[in-house]
N, CA, C and O atoms as a GROMACS GRO file, in nm:
protein
  360
    1MET      N    1   7.266  11.895  10.047
    1MET     CA    2   7.317  11.777  10.110
    1MET      C    3   7.238  11.753  10.237
    1MET      O    4   7.202  11.846  10.308
    2ILE      N    5   7.211  11.629  10.264
    2ILE     CA    6   7.136  11.589  10.383
    2ILE      C    7   7.226  11.502  10.470
    2ILE      O    8   7.293  11.412  10.420
    3SER      N    9   7.227  11.529  10.599
    3SER     CA   10   7.303  11.448  10.693
    3SER      C   11   7.206  11.361  10.771
    3SER      O   12   7.108  11.410  10.828
    4LEU      N   13   7.233  11.233  10.774
    4LEU     CA   14   7.149  11.138  10.846
    4LEU      C   15   7.232  11.074  10.954
    4LEU      O   16   7.336  11.015  10.926
    5GLY      N   17   7.187  11.085  11.077
    5GLY     CA   18   7.263  11.027  11.186
    5GLY      C   19   7.178  11.011  11.310
    5GLY      O   20   7.061  11.050  11.313
    6LEU      N   21   7.238  10.954  11.408
    6LEU     CA   22   7.170  10.933  11.536
    6LEU      C   23   7.237  11.018  11.642
    6LEU      O   24   7.339  11.083  11.614
    7ASN      N   25   7.184  11.020  11.759
    7ASN     CA   26   7.236  11.098  11.870
    7ASN      C   27   7.375  11.048  11.910
    7ASN      O   28   7.389  10.938  11.961
    8ARG      N   29   7.477  11.130  11.886
    8ARG     CA   30   7.615  11.090  11.919
    8ARG      C   31   7.636  11.072  12.069
    8ARG      O   32   7.721  10.993  12.110
    9LYS      N   33   7.560  11.144  12.151
    9LYS     CA   34   7.576  11.129  12.295
    9LYS      C   35   7.539  10.988  12.340
    9LYS      O   36   7.592  10.938  12.439
   10ALA      N   37   7.450  10.925  12.267
   10ALA     CA   38   7.412  10.788  12.301
   10ALA      C   39   7.506  10.687  12.237
   10ALA      O   40   7.491  10.566  12.257
   11ASN      N   41   7.604  10.736  12.157
   11ASN     CA   42   7.703  10.650  12.092
   11ASN      C   43   7.638  10.548  12.000
   11ASN      O   44   7.674  10.430  12.002
   12HIS      N   45   7.544  10.591  11.919
   12HIS     CA   46   7.478  10.504  11.821
   12HIS      C   47   7.515  10.550  11.682
   12HIS      O   48   7.448  10.638  11.627
   13ASP      N   49   7.617  10.493  11.624
   13ASP     CA   50   7.656  10.526  11.488
   13ASP      C   51   7.608  10.415  11.396
   13ASP      O   52   7.577  10.304  11.439
   14PHE      N   53   7.602  10.447  11.267
   14PHE     CA   54   7.568  10.345  11.169
   14PHE      C   55   7.690  10.258  11.143
   14PHE      O   56   7.802  10.310  11.138
   15CYS      N   57   7.672  10.130  11.127
   15CYS     CA   58   7.783  10.043  11.094
   15CYS      C   59   7.799  10.041  10.941
   15CYS      O   60   7.706  10.073  10.867
   16TYR      N   61   7.917  10.003  10.896
   16TYR     CA   62   7.947  10.004  10.753
   16TYR      C   63   7.853   9.913  10.673
   16TYR      O   64   7.808   9.954  10.566
   17PRO      N   65   7.822   9.793  10.720
   17PRO     CA   66   7.726   9.710  10.644
   17PRO      C   67   7.590   9.778  10.627
   17PRO      O   68   7.525   9.762  10.524
   18PHE      N   69   7.546   9.855  10.728
   18PHE     CA   70   7.420   9.928  10.715
   18PHE      C   71   7.430  10.030  10.602
   18PHE      O   72   7.338  10.042  10.521
   19TYR      N   73   7.542  10.105  10.598
   19TYR     CA   74   7.563  10.202  10.490
   19TYR      C   75   7.562  10.134  10.354
   19TYR      O   76   7.496  10.182  10.262
   20LYS      N   77   7.633  10.022  10.340
   20LYS     CA   78   7.639   9.952  10.210
   20LYS      C   79   7.500   9.907  10.168
   20LYS      O   80   7.465   9.918  10.050
   21ASN      N   81   7.420   9.857  10.262
   21ASN     CA   82   7.284   9.815  10.230
   21ASN      C   83   7.199   9.935  10.191
   21ASN      O   84   7.122   9.928  10.094
   22LEU      N   85   7.211  10.043  10.264
   22LEU     CA   86   7.137  10.164  10.233
   22LEU      C   87   7.174  10.217  10.095
   22LEU      O   88   7.087  10.256  10.017
   23ALA      N   89   7.303  10.220  10.064
   23ALA     CA   90   7.349  10.268   9.934
   23ALA      C   91   7.295  10.181   9.820
   23ALA      O   92   7.264  10.232   9.712
   24ALA      N   93   7.284  10.051   9.844
   24ALA     CA   94   7.239   9.960   9.739
   24ALA      C   95   7.088   9.960   9.719
   24ALA      O   96   7.039   9.926   9.612
   25THR      N   97   7.014   9.999   9.822
   25THR     CA   98   6.868   9.986   9.814
   25THR      C   99   6.792  10.117   9.810
   25THR      O  100   6.676  10.119   9.770
   26GLN      N  101   6.853  10.228   9.849
   26GLN     CA  102   6.781  10.355   9.852
   26GLN      C  103   6.752  10.401   9.709
   26GLN      O  104   6.832  10.378   9.619
   27GLN      N  105   6.639  10.467   9.691
   27GLN     CA  106   6.598  10.512   9.558
   27GLN      C  107   6.565  10.661   9.555
   27GLN      O  108   6.503  10.709   9.460
   28VAL      N  109   6.605  10.733   9.658
   28VAL     CA  110   6.570  10.874   9.668
   28VAL      C  111   6.682  10.964   9.615
   28VAL      O  112   6.654  11.061   9.544
   29PHE      N  113   6.807  10.933   9.648
   29PHE     CA  114   6.920  11.017   9.613
   29PHE      C  115   6.998  10.958   9.497
   29PHE      O  116   6.996  10.836   9.475
   30SER      N  117   7.067  11.043   9.423
   30SER     CA  118   7.149  10.993   9.311
   30SER      C  119   7.268  10.914   9.364
   30SER      O  120   7.313  10.820   9.298
   31SER      N  121   7.320  10.950   9.481
   31SER     CA  122   7.428  10.875   9.545
   31SER      C  123   7.441  10.921   9.689
   31SER      O  124   7.394  11.029   9.727
   32ILE      N  125   7.506  10.839   9.769
   32ILE     CA  126   7.530  10.873   9.910
   32ILE      C  127   7.672  10.832   9.946
   32ILE      O  128   7.736  10.754   9.876
   33TYR      N  129   7.722  10.887  10.056
   33TYR     CA  130   7.852  10.846  10.108
   33TYR      C  131   7.843  10.832  10.258
   33TYR      O  132   7.749  10.880  10.321
   34ALA      N  133   7.940  10.765  10.316
   34ALA     CA  134   7.948  10.748  10.460
   34ALA      C  135   8.070  10.825  10.511
   34ALA      O  136   8.172  10.832  10.443
   35ALA      N  137   8.058  10.882  10.629
   35ALA     CA  138   8.170  10.955  10.690
   35ALA      C  139   8.165  10.940  10.841
   35ALA      O  140   8.058  10.936  10.901
   36ASP      N  141   8.282  10.934  10.900
   36ASP     CA  142   8.295  10.928  11.046
   36ASP      C  143   8.401  11.030  11.086
   36ASP      O  144   8.519  11.011  11.055
   37ASP      N  145   8.361  11.135  11.153
   37ASP     CA  146   8.456  11.240  11.189
   37ASP      C  147   8.497  11.236  11.336
   37ASP      O  148   8.546  11.335  11.390
   38ASN      N  149   8.477  11.123  11.398
   38ASN     CA  150   8.505  11.113  11.540
   38ASN      C  151   8.616  11.011  11.564
   38ASN      O  152   8.604  10.923  11.650
   39THR      N  153   8.725  11.022  11.487
   39THR     CA  154   8.831  10.924  11.494
   39THR      C  155   8.966  10.992  11.516
   39THR      O  156   8.993  11.097  11.458
   40LYS      N  157   9.048  10.932  11.599
   40LYS     CA  158   9.185  10.981  11.619
   40LYS      C  159   9.282  10.872  11.571
   40LYS      O  160   9.261  10.753  11.595
   41MET      N  161   9.388  10.917  11.503
   41MET     CA  162   9.492  10.825  11.455
   41MET      C  163   9.628  10.888  11.479
   41MET      O  164   9.639  11.008  11.503
   42ASN      N  165   9.731  10.804  11.473
   42ASN     CA  166   9.867  10.854  11.487
   42ASN      C  167   9.915  10.906  11.353
   42ASN      O  168   9.894  10.842  11.250
   43LEU      N  169   9.980  11.022  11.353
   43LEU     CA  170  10.038  11.081  11.233
   43LEU      C  171  10.184  11.110  11.262
   43LEU      O  172  10.217  11.172  11.364
   44GLY      N  173  10.270  11.066  11.173
   44GLY     CA  174  10.412  11.092  11.190
   44GLY      C  175  10.493  10.974  11.143
   44GLY      O  176  10.442  10.885  11.076
   45ALA      N  177  10.619  10.975  11.179
   45ALA     CA  178  10.711  10.868  11.139
   45ALA      C  179  10.784  10.817  11.262
   45ALA      O  180  10.828  10.893  11.347
   46ALA      N  181  10.798  10.686  11.268
   46ALA     CA  182  10.870  10.618  11.375
   46ALA      C  183  10.820  10.662  11.512
   46ALA      O  184  10.702  10.648  11.543
   47LYS      N  185  10.909  10.716  11.594
   47LYS     CA  186  10.871  10.756  11.730
   47LYS      C  187  10.818  10.899  11.738
   47LYS      O  188  10.772  10.942  11.843
   48ASP      N  189  10.824  10.971  11.628
   48ASP     CA  190  10.780  11.111  11.626
   48ASP      C  191  10.636  11.118  11.573
   48ASP      O  192  10.612  11.168  11.463
   49THR      N  193  10.542  11.068  11.652
   49THR     CA  194  10.402  11.069  11.611
   49THR      C  195  10.318  11.149  11.708
   49THR      O  196  10.357  11.172  11.823
   50GLN      N  197  10.203  11.191  11.660
   50GLN     CA  198  10.107  11.260  11.746
   50GLN      C  199   9.966  11.219  11.704
   50GLN      O  200   9.942  11.182  11.590
   51LYS      N  201   9.875  11.226  11.798
   51LYS     CA  202   9.734  11.195  11.771
   51LYS      C  203   9.671  11.311  11.696
   51LYS      O  204   9.686  11.427  11.736
   52VAL      N  205   9.600  11.281  11.589
   52VAL     CA  206   9.530  11.384  11.512
   52VAL      C  207   9.387  11.337  11.486
   52VAL      O  208   9.360  11.217  11.480
   53ASN      N  209   9.297  11.432  11.471
   53ASN     CA  210   9.160  11.400  11.433
   53ASN      C  211   9.155  11.373  11.284
   53ASN      O  212   9.214  11.449  11.206
   54VAL      N  213   9.087  11.268  11.244
   54VAL     CA  214   9.074  11.235  11.103
   54VAL      C  215   8.927  11.210  11.071
   54VAL      O  216   8.846  11.184  11.160
   55GLN      N  217   8.894  11.219  10.945
   55GLN     CA  218   8.759  11.185  10.900
   55GLN      C  219   8.773  11.068  10.804
   55GLN      O  220   8.833  11.080  10.698
   56MET      N  221   8.716  10.955  10.843
   56MET     CA  222   8.714  10.839  10.754
   56MET      C  223   8.590  10.850  10.667
   56MET      O  224   8.480  10.877  10.717
   57VAL      N  225   8.607  10.828  10.536
   57VAL     CA  226   8.497  10.841  10.442
   57VAL      C  227   8.493  10.721  10.349
   57VAL      O  228   8.594  10.653  10.329
   58SER      N  229   8.376  10.697  10.292
   58SER     CA  230   8.363  10.590  10.194
   58SER      C  231   8.419  10.638  10.060
   58SER      O  232   8.443  10.757  10.040
   59GLY      N  233   8.439  10.544   9.968
   59GLY     CA  234   8.496  10.575   9.839
   59GLY      C  235   8.415  10.672   9.755
   59GLY      O  236   8.470  10.737   9.666
   60ASP      N  237   8.286  10.683   9.781
   60ASP     CA  238   8.201  10.773   9.704
   60ASP      C  239   8.207  10.919   9.751
   60ASP      O  240   8.143  11.005   9.691
   61PHE      N  241   8.281  10.947   9.857
   61PHE     CA  242   8.282  11.078   9.919
   61PHE      C  243   8.306  11.192   9.819
   61PHE      O  244   8.225  11.284   9.810
   62PHE      N  245   8.415  11.186   9.745
   62PHE     CA  246   8.450  11.296   9.656
   62PHE      C  247   8.359  11.304   9.533
   62PHE      O  248   8.326  11.414   9.488
   63SER      N  249   8.317  11.190   9.480
   63SER     CA  250   8.229  11.194   9.363
   63SER      C  251   8.092  11.250   9.399
   63SER      O  252   8.031  11.321   9.318
   64VAL      N  253   8.042  11.221   9.519
   64VAL     CA  254   7.914  11.277   9.562
   64VAL      C  255   7.925  11.429   9.575
   64VAL      O  256   7.832  11.502   9.541
   65LEU      N  257   8.039  11.477   9.624
   65LEU     CA  258   8.059  11.620   9.639
   65LEU      C  259   8.086  11.688   9.504
   65LEU      O  260   8.078  11.811   9.494
   66GLY      N  261   8.118  11.610   9.402
   66GLY     CA  262   8.139  11.665   9.269
   66GLY      C  263   8.272  11.735   9.251
   66GLY      O  264   8.284  11.826   9.169
   67VAL      N  265   8.373  11.694   9.326
   67VAL     CA  266   8.505  11.756   9.313
   67VAL      C  267   8.599  11.662   9.238
   67VAL      O  268   8.579  11.540   9.236
   68VAL      N  269   8.701  11.720   9.176
   68VAL     CA  270   8.800  11.641   9.103
   68VAL      C  271   8.939  11.679   9.154
   68VAL      O  272   8.961  11.793   9.193
   69PRO      N  273   9.032  11.585   9.154
   69PRO     CA  274   9.167  11.615   9.203
   69PRO      C  275   9.246  11.698   9.103
   69PRO      O  276   9.224  11.687   8.982
   70LEU      N  277   9.338  11.779   9.151
   70LEU     CA  278   9.426  11.853   9.062
   70LEU      C  279   9.531  11.761   9.000
   70LEU      O  280   9.577  11.784   8.888
   71ALA      N  281   9.568  11.657   9.073
   71ALA     CA  282   9.665  11.559   9.024
   71ALA      C  283   9.631  11.424   9.085
   71ALA      O  284   9.571  11.418   9.192
   72GLY      N  285   9.668  11.318   9.019
   72GLY     CA  286   9.642  11.185   9.071
   72GLY      C  287   9.494  11.152   9.071
   72GLY      O  288   9.422  11.189   8.979
   73ARG      N  289   9.451  11.082   9.173
   73ARG     CA  290   9.309  11.047   9.183
   73ARG      C  291   9.267  11.044   9.329
   73ARG      O  292   9.349  11.024   9.419
   74PHE      N  293   9.138  11.064   9.350
   74PHE     CA  294   9.080  11.049   9.483
   74PHE      C  295   9.045  10.902   9.505
   74PHE      O  296   9.052  10.822   9.412
   75ILE      N  297   9.008  10.868   9.627
   75ILE     CA  298   8.954  10.735   9.652
   75ILE      C  299   8.822  10.724   9.576
   75ILE      O  300   8.757  10.825   9.549
   76GLU      N  301   8.784  10.603   9.544
   76GLU     CA  302   8.658  10.581   9.473
   76GLU      C  303   8.591  10.456   9.529
   76GLU      O  304   8.650  10.383   9.609
   77ALA      N  305   8.469  10.432   9.486
   77ALA     CA  306   8.389  10.321   9.541
   77ALA      C  307   8.462  10.187   9.530
   77ALA      O  308   8.447  10.103   9.619
   78SER      N  309   8.538  10.166   9.425
   78SER     CA  310   8.608  10.038   9.410
   78SER      C  311   8.718  10.019   9.515
   78SER      O  312   8.768   9.909   9.532
   79ASP      N  313   8.755  10.126   9.585
   79ASP     CA  314   8.854  10.117   9.693
   79ASP      C  315   8.793  10.067   9.824
   79ASP      O  316   8.867  10.033   9.917
   80ASP      N  317   8.663  10.063   9.834
   80ASP     CA  318   8.595  10.020   9.957
   80ASP      C  319   8.603   9.869   9.971
   80ASP      O  320   8.508   9.796   9.940
   81LYS      N  321   8.717   9.822  10.018
   81LYS     CA  322   8.740   9.679  10.038
   81LYS      C  323   8.814   9.660  10.170
   81LYS      O  324   8.893   9.746  10.208
   82PRO      N  325   8.788   9.550  10.239
   82PRO     CA  326   8.860   9.526  10.365
   82PRO      C  327   9.011   9.528  10.343
   82PRO      O  328   9.061   9.469  10.248
   83GLY      N  329   9.081   9.597  10.430
   83GLY     CA  330   9.226   9.603  10.423
   83GLY      C  331   9.280   9.720  10.342
   83GLY      O  332   9.399   9.751  10.352
   84ASN      N  333   9.196   9.785  10.262
   84ASN     CA  334   9.242   9.901  10.186
   84ASN      C  335   9.253  10.022  10.276
   84ASN      O  336   9.171  10.040  10.367
   85ALA      N  337   9.351  10.103  10.252
   85ALA     CA  338   9.368  10.227  10.328
   85ALA      C  339   9.418  10.334  10.234
   85ALA      O  340   9.500  10.308  10.146
   86ALA      N  341   9.370  10.454  10.253
   86ALA     CA  342   9.416  10.567  10.171
   86ALA      C  343   9.545  10.622  10.229
   86ALA      O  344   9.567  10.618  10.350
   87GLN      N  345   9.628  10.675  10.142
   87GLN     CA  346   9.750  10.741  10.187
   87GLN      C  347   9.740  10.888  10.154
   87GLN      O  348   9.693  10.926  10.047
   88LEU      N  349   9.784  10.969  10.246
   88LEU     CA  350   9.787  11.114  10.224
   88LEU      C  351   9.930  11.154  10.195
   88LEU      O  352  10.022  11.118  10.269
   89ARG      N  353   9.948  11.228  10.089
   89ARG     CA  354  10.082  11.279  10.056
   89ARG      C  355  10.070  11.426  10.023
   89ARG      O  356   9.970  11.470   9.967
   90TRP      N  357  10.171  11.499  10.058
   90TRP     CA  358  10.172  11.640  10.024
   90TRP      C  359  10.312  11.683   9.992
   90TRP      O  360  10.335  11.799   9.960
   0.00000   0.00000   0.00000
């Protein structure tokens, strides 16, 4: 696996349209995914929430890694649409 990124100290991340263009035009890799591990979100219910670190990933994340879910399904490329959000259940 190869990680491609810029200097985080300079706060230069790739934007999602850049990733989509790269995924559509690159001819070197069989597939690629996008990930952002520098995000905090609220986790909990109602007033009982806390900030947690999360990793936002593109729909191709799990298929690129070659893993399969034990039950249900993972997110997939067709889920990459504005307004879509994944839900975590355990």
